[in-house]
C-alpha positions as CSV (number, residue, x, y, z in Angstrom):
1,M,0.0,0.0,0.0
2,T,1.2,3.4,-0.5
3,V,3.2,5.3,2.1
4,G,2.8,9.0,1.9
5,T,5.8,10.5,3.6
6,S,7.9,12.6,1.3
7,S,11.7,12.8,1.5
8,K,13.9,15.7,0.7
9,S,16.2,13.6,-1.4
10,R,13.5,11.9,-3.5
11,P,10.0,12.4,-4.8
12,P,7.1,12.1,-2.3
13,V,6.5,8.6,-1.3
14,G,3.0,7.4,-0.9
15,K,2.9,4.1,0.8
16,R,-0.1,2.8,-1.0
17,S,0.9,-0.6,-2.3
18,G,1.3,-0.6,-6.0
19,K,-0.7,2.2,-7.5
20,K,2.3,3.7,-9.2
21,A,3.3,3.0,-12.7
22,P,6.3,0.6,-13.1
23,G,8.9,2.7,-12.7
24,K,19.5,-7.7,1.3
25,K,21.8,-7.5,1.8
26,S,23.9,-7.7,4.7
27,K,27.6,-7.0,4.0
28,K,29.8,-9.9,5.1
29,A,32.9,-9.1,7.1
30,H,36.3,-10.4,6.1
31,T,36.7,-13.8,7.7
32,A,38.9,-16.8,7.3
33,P,38.0,-18.9,4.2
34,T,35.0,-21.0,4.9
35,S,36.5,-24.0,3.0
36,L,39.1,-24.6,5.7
37,A,38.1,-27.0,8.4
38,P,38.8,-26.1,12.0
39,P,42.3,-27.2,13.2
40,V,42.5,-30.3,15.3
41,G,45.1,-32.2,17.2
42,E,48.6,-30.7,17.3
43,K,47.7,-27.6,15.3
44,Q,44.8,-26.9,17.7
45,A,47.2,-27.2,20.6
46,Q,49.7,-24.8,18.9
47,M,47.0,-22.3,18.4
48,N,45.9,-22.6,22.0
49,G,49.5,-22.0,23.1
50,K,50.0,-25.4,24.6
51,I,52.8,-26.3,22.2
52,N,55.6,-23.9,21.4
53,T,57.0,-24.9,18.0
54,N,59.6,-22.1,17.6
55,G,60.9,-21.7,21.1
56,Y,59.3,-18.3,21.4
57,E,57.7,-17.7,24.7
58,T,54.7,-15.4,24.4
59,K,54.7,-12.8,27.1
60,V,52.0,-10.3,27.5
61,K,51.3,-7.4,29.7
62,V,47.9,-6.7,31.0
63,E,46.8,-3.1,31.1
64,D,43.8,-1.7,32.9
65,K,40.6,-2.9,31.4
66,M,38.7,-0.5,29.1
67,D,36.1,1.7,30.6
68,E,32.4,1.4,29.8
69,G,32.5,4.1,27.1
70,Q,35.3,2.4,25.2
71,L,33.7,-1.0,25.4
72,T,30.4,0.4,24.2
73,R,32.1,2.0,21.2
74,L,34.1,-1.2,20.5
75,A,30.9,-3.2,20.5
76,A,29.4,-0.8,18.0
77,G,32.2,-1.3,15.6
78,V,34.1,1.9,16.3
79,T,37.9,1.6,16.5
80,V,39.1,2.3,20.0
81,D,42.6,2.9,21.2
82,S,42.9,0.7,24.2
83,G,45.6,2.9,25.6
84,A,43.5,6.0,25.6
85,R,41.1,6.8,28.4
86,S,37.7,8.1,27.2
87,S,35.3,9.7,29.6
88,A,32.5,9.5,27.1
89,G,29.6,7.4,28.1
90,P,27.6,5.0,26.0
91,P,26.1,6.6,22.9
92,T,22.4,7.5,23.4
93,R,19.9,7.2,20.7
94,T,17.7,10.3,20.4
95,E,14.1,9.5,20.6
96,K,11.9,10.6,17.8
97,A,9.4,13.3,18.5
98,G,6.4,11.1,17.7
99,P,6.5,8.8,20.7
100,A,7.2,11.7,23.0
101,E,4.2,13.6,21.6
102,L,2.0,10.6,22.1
103,R,3.0,10.3,25.7
104,K,2.3,14.0,26.3
105,G,-1.1,13.8,24.6
106,V,-0.2,16.1,21.7
107,I,-1.3,13.4,19.3
108,Q,-3.4,10.3,19.6
109,V,-3.6,7.0,17.8
110,I,-7.3,6.1,17.3
111,A,-9.2,3.4,15.5
112,V,-11.9,4.6,13.1
113,E,-14.4,3.2,10.6
114,N,-17.5,4.3,8.8
115,D,-20.0,3.6,11.6
116,G,-22.2,6.6,10.9
117,Q,-20.9,8.7,13.8
118,P,-20.1,12.4,13.1
119,R,-16.7,12.1,14.7
120,S,-15.8,9.1,12.5
121,F,-16.8,11.1,9.4
122,V,-14.6,14.0,10.4
123,V,-11.5,11.7,10.9
124,L,-12.2,9.7,7.8
125,T,-12.6,12.8,5.7
126,G,-9.2,14.0,7.1
127,L,-7.6,10.7,6.1
128,K,-9.1,10.9,2.6
129,A,-7.6,14.4,2.1
130,L,-4.3,13.2,3.5
131,F,-4.1,10.2,1.2
132,Q,-5.1,12.3,-1.8
133,K,-2.4,14.8,-1.1
134,Q,0.4,12.3,-0.4
135,L,-0.6,9.9,-3.1
136,P,-1.2,12.2,-6.1
137,K,-1.1,9.4,-8.7
138,M,-4.0,7.6,-7.0
139,P,-7.5,8.4,-8.4
140,R,-9.2,10.7,-5.9
141,E,-12.6,8.9,-6.4
142,Y,-10.9,5.6,-5.8
143,I,-9.4,6.8,-2.5
144,A,-12.7,8.2,-1.3
145,R,-14.6,5.0,-2.1
146,L,-12.2,2.8,-0.2
147,V,-11.8,5.1,2.8
148,Y,-15.6,5.4,3.3
149,D,-16.2,1.8,2.5
150,C,-18.0,0.1,5.4
151,N,-15.7,-2.9,4.9
152,S,-12.6,-0.8,5.4
153,K,-11.1,0.2,8.7
154,A,-8.4,2.7,9.7
155,L,-6.0,3.6,12.3
156,A,-5.2,7.4,12.5
157,I,-2.8,9.7,14.2
158,V,-4.9,12.8,15.1
159,K,-3.7,16.1,16.4
160,R,-5.7,18.8,18.2
161,G,-8.7,16.6,18.4
162,Y,-9.7,15.5,14.9
163,K,-6.9,16.7,12.5
164,A,-5.5,13.6,10.8
165,V,-1.7,13.8,10.3
166,G,-1.2,10.1,9.5
167,G,-3.2,7.0,8.9
168,I,-3.5,3.4,7.7
169,C,-6.6,2.3,5.8
170,Y,-6.9,-1.5,5.8
171,R,-9.3,-4.3,4.9
172,P,-9.4,-7.2,7.4
173,F,-10.2,-10.7,6.4
174,P,-10.5,-12.5,9.7
175,H,-11.8,-15.7,8.2
176,R,-8.7,-15.8,5.9
177,G,-6.2,-14.8,8.7
178,F,-4.8,-11.7,7.0
179,A,-5.4,-8.0,6.4
180,E,-4.7,-5.9,3.3
181,I,-3.1,-2.5,3.9
182,V,-4.8,-0.3,1.3
183,F,-3.4,3.1,2.1
184,F,-0.6,4.2,4.4
185,A,0.5,7.8,4.6
186,T,1.8,10.5,7.0
187,N,1.8,14.2,6.5
188,S,5.1,15.3,4.8
189,V,5.3,18.3,7.2
190,Y,5.9,15.8,10.1
191,Q,8.2,13.4,8.2
192,D,11.1,13.8,10.7
193,K,9.0,13.0,13.8
194,G,8.8,9.2,13.3
195,Y,5.1,9.1,12.8
196,G,5.3,6.4,10.2
197,G,7.2,3.8,12.2
198,M,5.2,4.5,15.3
199,L,1.9,4.2,13.5
200,M,3.0,0.8,12.0
201,D,3.9,-0.5,15.5
202,Y,0.6,0.6,16.9
203,F,-1.2,-0.9,13.9
204,K,0.4,-4.3,14.6
205,A,-0.5,-4.1,18.3
206,H,-4.1,-3.1,17.3
207,I,-4.5,-6.0,15.0
208,K,-3.2,-8.5,17.6
209,K,-5.7,-7.1,20.1
210,I,-8.8,-7.0,17.8
211,Y,-8.0,-10.0,15.6
212,P,-6.0,-12.4,17.8
213,D,-5.8,-15.0,15.0
214,M,-4.7,-12.6,12.3
215,M,-0.9,-12.7,12.0
216,Y,-0.3,-11.6,8.3
217,F,-0.4,-8.4,6.4
218,L,-0.3,-8.1,2.6
219,T,0.2,-4.9,0.6
220,Y,1.3,-3.8,-2.8
221,A,4.2,-1.4,-2.5
222,D,5.2,1.0,-5.3
223,N,8.8,1.5,-6.3
224,Y,9.5,4.1,-3.6
225,A,7.8,2.3,-0.8
226,V,9.5,-1.1,-1.0
227,G,12.5,0.0,1.2
228,Y,10.2,1.6,3.8
229,F,8.1,-1.6,4.1
230,E,11.2,-3.7,4.4
231,K,12.3,-1.6,7.4
232,Q,8.8,-2.2,9.0
233,G,9.2,-6.0,8.8
234,F,7.7,-6.7,5.3
235,S,9.3,-9.1,2.8
236,K,8.9,-9.8,-0.9
237,D,8.9,-13.5,0.0
238,I,5.2,-14.5,0.3
239,T,4.8,-17.5,2.6
240,L,1.1,-17.2,2.9
241,D,-0.5,-19.7,0.6
242,R,-1.8,-18.0,-2.6
243,S,-5.2,-19.7,-2.2
244,V,-5.7,-17.8,1.0
245,W,-5.4,-14.3,-0.4
246,A,-5.8,-14.5,-4.2
247,G,-9.0,-12.8,-5.3
248,Y,-9.4,-11.0,-2.1
249,I,-7.0,-8.1,-2.7
250,K,-6.6,-6.0,-5.8
251,D,-3.6,-6.7,-8.0
252,Y,-1.8,-3.4,-9.0
253,E,0.3,-3.2,-12.2
254,G,3.9,-2.2,-11.4
255,G,3.5,-2.8,-7.7
256,T,5.4,-5.3,-5.6
257,I,3.4,-7.5,-3.3
258,M,4.9,-7.8,0.2
259,Q,4.0,-9.7,3.3
260,C,4.5,-9.0,7.0
261,T,4.3,-11.9,9.5
262,M,3.9,-10.8,13.1
263,V,5.5,-12.4,16.1
264,R,3.0,-13.1,18.9
265,K,5.4,-12.5,21.8
266,V,6.6,-9.1,20.6
267,D,5.0,-6.0,22.0
268,Y,5.6,-3.8,19.0
269,P,5.0,-0.3,20.6
270,E,7.7,-1.3,23.1
271,K,10.1,-2.5,20.4
272,A,12.8,0.1,21.3
273,K,12.9,-1.2,24.9
274,I,13.3,-4.8,23.7
275,V,16.1,-3.8,21.4
276,A,17.8,-1.9,24.2
277,A,17.6,-4.9,26.5
278,Q,19.1,-7.1,23.8
279,Q,21.9,-4.7,23.3
280,E,22.7,-4.6,27.0
281,A,22.8,-8.4,27.1
282,I,25.3,-8.4,24.3
283,M,27.4,-5.7,26.0
284,T,27.4,-7.7,29.2
285,K,28.8,-10.7,27.3
286,I,31.4,-8.6,25.7
287,R,32.6,-7.3,29.0
288,E,32.9,-10.9,30.2
289,M,34.9,-12.0,27.2
290,S,36.8,-8.9,26.2
291,K,40.6,-9.2,26.0
292,S,41.2,-5.8,24.5
293,H,43.2,-4.9,27.6
294,I,46.0,-7.4,26.7
295,V,48.9,-5.9,24.9
296,H,51.4,-8.2,23.3
297,P,55.1,-7.3,23.1
298,G,56.5,-6.0,19.8
299,L,58.9,-8.1,17.6
300,P,62.6,-7.4,18.2
301,Q,63.1,-7.2,14.4
302,F,61.4,-3.8,14.5
303,Q,63.3,-2.3,17.5
304,E,65.9,0.3,17.1
305,G,69.3,-1.1,15.9
306,A,67.8,-4.2,14.4
307,P,69.2,-5.1,11.0
308,E,67.3,-4.2,7.9
309,G,65.8,-6.7,5.5
310,V,64.8,-9.2,8.2
311,T,61.8,-11.4,7.3
312,V,59.2,-12.3,9.9
313,D,57.7,-15.7,10.2
314,P,54.0,-15.2,11.0
315,K,54.2,-17.9,13.6
316,N,56.6,-15.7,15.6
317,V,54.2,-12.7,15.8
318,P,52.9,-12.5,19.4
319,G,49.2,-12.8,19.7
320,L,48.6,-14.0,16.1
321,R,47.9,-17.6,17.1
322,E,45.6,-16.5,19.8
323,S,43.6,-14.5,17.3
324,G,42.7,-17.7,15.4
325,W,45.3,-17.5,12.7
326,T,46.5,-20.7,11.0
327,P,49.3,-21.1,8.4
328,E,46.7,-22.2,5.8
329,M,45.3,-18.7,5.8
330,T,48.3,-17.4,3.9
331,A,47.5,-19.6,1.0
332,N,44.0,-18.0,0.7
333,P,44.7,-14.2,0.9
334,I,41.6,-12.0,1.2
335,R,41.4,-9.5,-1.6
336,P,41.2,-6.0,-0.2
337,G,37.9,-4.3,-0.7
338,P,37.5,-0.9,-2.2
339,R,38.4,2.3,-0.3
340,G,35.9,3.5,2.2
341,A,34.7,6.4,0.1
342,D,34.3,4.3,-3.0
343,F,32.4,1.7,-1.2
344,R,30.0,4.2,0.4
345,F,29.4,5.7,-3.0
346,M,28.7,2.4,-4.6
347,D,26.4,1.3,-1.8
348,R,24.4,4.6,-2.0
349,A,24.4,4.6,-5.8
350,L,23.0,1.0,-5.9
351,R,20.2,1.9,-3.5
352,D,19.3,5.0,-5.5
353,L,19.4,3.0,-8.8
354,K,17.1,0.3,-7.4
355,V,14.4,2.8,-6.4
356,Y,14.7,4.9,-9.5
357,S,11.4,4.9,-11.3
358,Q,12.8,3.5,-14.6
359,S,14.8,0.6,-13.0
360,W,11.9,-1.8,-12.5
361,P,12.9,-4.1,-15.5
362,F,16.4,-4.5,-14.2
363,L,15.9,-5.4,-10.5
364,T,16.2,-9.2,-10.8
365,P,17.5,-11.6,-13.4
366,V,15.4,-12.3,-16.5
367,N,13.3,-15.4,-16.1
368,G,14.4,-17.8,-18.8
369,E,11.0,-19.6,-18.7
370,D,9.2,-16.3,-19.5
371,V,11.7,-15.3,-22.2
372,P,13.1,-18.5,-23.6
373,D,15.6,-17.0,-26.1
374,Y,16.9,-14.3,-23.8
375,Y,20.1,-16.2,-22.7
376,D,20.7,-17.2,-26.3
377,V,21.2,-13.5,-27.2
378,V,22.6,-12.2,-23.9
379,K,25.7,-14.1,-23.0
380,N,26.7,-12.0,-20.0
381,P,23.6,-11.1,-18.1
382,M,23.5,-8.6,-15.2
383,D,20.9,-7.1,-12.9
384,F,20.8,-5.0,-9.8
385,S,20.1,-8.0,-7.5
386,T,23.3,-9.7,-8.8
387,M,25.2,-6.4,-8.3
388,E,23.9,-6.2,-4.7
389,D,25.4,-9.7,-4.1
390,K,28.7,-8.7,-5.6
391,L,28.8,-5.5,-3.6
392,G,28.0,-7.3,-0.4
393,A,30.8,-9.8,-1.1
394,K,33.2,-6.8,-1.8
395,R,33.9,-8.1,-5.3
396,Y,34.0,-4.5,-6.7
397,D,37.6,-3.2,-6.3
398,S,36.8,0.1,-7.9
399,V,34.0,2.4,-8.9
400,E,34.9,1.8,-12.5
401,A,34.1,-2.0,-12.2
402,F,30.8,-1.0,-10.6
403,A,30.0,1.4,-13.4
404,A,30.9,-1.3,-15.9
405,D,28.2,-3.6,-14.6
406,V,25.6,-0.8,-14.7
407,Q,26.5,-0.2,-18.3
408,L,26.3,-3.9,-18.9
409,I,22.7,-3.9,-17.7
410,I,21.9,-1.1,-20.2
411,D,23.8,-2.6,-23.1
412,N,22.1,-6.0,-22.6
413,C,18.7,-4.4,-22.7
414,R,19.5,-2.6,-25.9
415,L,20.9,-5.8,-27.4
416,Y,17.8,-7.8,-26.8
417,N,15.0,-5.2,-27.1
418,P,14.0,-3.0,-30.1
419,E,14.5,0.8,-29.6
420,T,10.8,1.4,-29.5
421,T,10.1,-0.9,-26.5
422,I,9.4,0.4,-23.0
423,Y,12.4,-1.6,-21.8
424,T,14.9,0.2,-24.0
425,K,13.4,3.6,-23.1
426,C,13.9,2.7,-19.4
427,A,17.5,1.7,-20.2
428,N,18.1,5.1,-21.9
429,K,16.7,7.0,-18.9
430,L,18.6,4.9,-16.5
431,E,21.9,5.5,-18.4
432,K,21.3,9.3,-18.2
433,Y,20.4,9.1,-14.5
434,F,23.6,7.1,-13.6
435,K,25.9,9.4,-15.7
436,E,24.5,12.4,-13.8
437,M,25.2,10.5,-10.6
438,L,28.9,9.9,-11.6
439,E,29.4,13.5,-12.8
440,D,28.1,14.7,-9.4
441,R,30.6,12.5,-7.6
442,F,33.5,13.6,-9.7
443,K,32.6,17.3,-9.1
444,R,32.7,16.7,-5.4
445,D,36.1,14.9,-5.6
446,D,37.5,17.9,-7.5
C-alpha cells in the first residue's frame, strides 16, 4: 500500500501498495576462508599456546581494562585505542518526537471506521484528504470510495482533536487470517517525527488485540515504498498460501506484493525497549569475554638497531595464534575491498538505482522460462540483484568496475529489445540518471 511520507532527497513517497506505474543485503565481514576445516590435534594445541614450535615464549602485559565508554564504542564497531582513556559514556539514541508527543497527549492514535458517527466522518474525511495529497497518482474517487467503504477500517494519528496527520486504511479478512493494507501515509510536514514507524507499530498491536488469530499483512508497494516496508518487517517472500489471499486483494500493475508476519510475543510499541535490553545483554557478554586490555610485546626485528631486510615468520608474531590465525590462511589471501569512500558511493548509488522509477525491468535476473531465447542472445547477463550480491561480497575493487556492470545492464537491454520498447526507453533514462550520478561525484572529488 502506499506510504505518503515525502523525503527531501527523492519524490514524495506514498505508501499505497502498488498504485504507481512501473517505474538484502547484509555485508559480510572479512573472515577466514569457509572452505578450511577447524584445526585439530597438534595444530589446535599450537593455536591454544599449549605447544611452542619455535621456542618463542609469548609474554603479554595486561593493562587496565577498558572503561564502559570504550567497550560500548568497540561493540558498536568503532575503532578504540585501548591505551586511551575516554570519559564519554555509551552513545544515546535520540528518541523521535512522535512517541514523545504521544505520551504527552499532543497526538493520539485512534481506530476509526464508517460507523455513521459524526466524529468518524470527520476523521475519515481528514484521512481521505491526507491520502489524496500524499498519493497524487492515485485516483481521488478511488481513495474516497475505499476510505468510506464500510468494509474498510483505519488507524489514524490525530492532532488537536480531529486533525489527521497520519493513517493506515486496511481491509481485514479474519476468516482468511490476513489483512490488506490499502493506504498508508503520513503528512510530509511531520516526516522527521517518526510518525510512520510509530503508526505501523501501533497498527500491529491493534490487529493483535482486535483479531488475535490474524498474523499476516499483505500490501502492494510501489517502487519508492519497498524500502520503507522492508524496514517495517515486510518481505517480498510471500509465505502465505496464494489460495488464502488470491482474489481478495486487488492486483496493481507495477507494484510489488509484500508480506509481514507478526511475532506473537513481541510488544511492537515497546520495540525500542526490547532492542535496548538485547543490546545490553550483548554488551554484558562482551565485558565478560573482552581481551582488549591485553597488549602483546613487539617483535625485536622492528626495534631500534635491528638489521634491515629481516623477514618475519607469521608464527613468531605474538598474539597472532591467539587471534585464530593458521598457516593455511596465507594460501588464501583475502582481496582487499575498495576504499571506504568508493564503497560508500557504490552502496548509496545502488540503493538509489534500485528505487529509480525506470529501474523496474532490471531489479532481478530475467526469467528464462518467460523469455526462452533471452540467454541465447545475452551471453553476459547482469541485474541489480546480482550487483547487490557482488557489492556485499566486496567483489568490486573500484567504482569503474561497478559502473561497468551498470552499463552492462543497459547494453544487454538494448541488445535484446528494439529501440521502441518500454524496456529500451527505461534503459536510456537509467543511463542518463547514472551518468549524472557519476558526474556529481567527480565534481565533489574535484
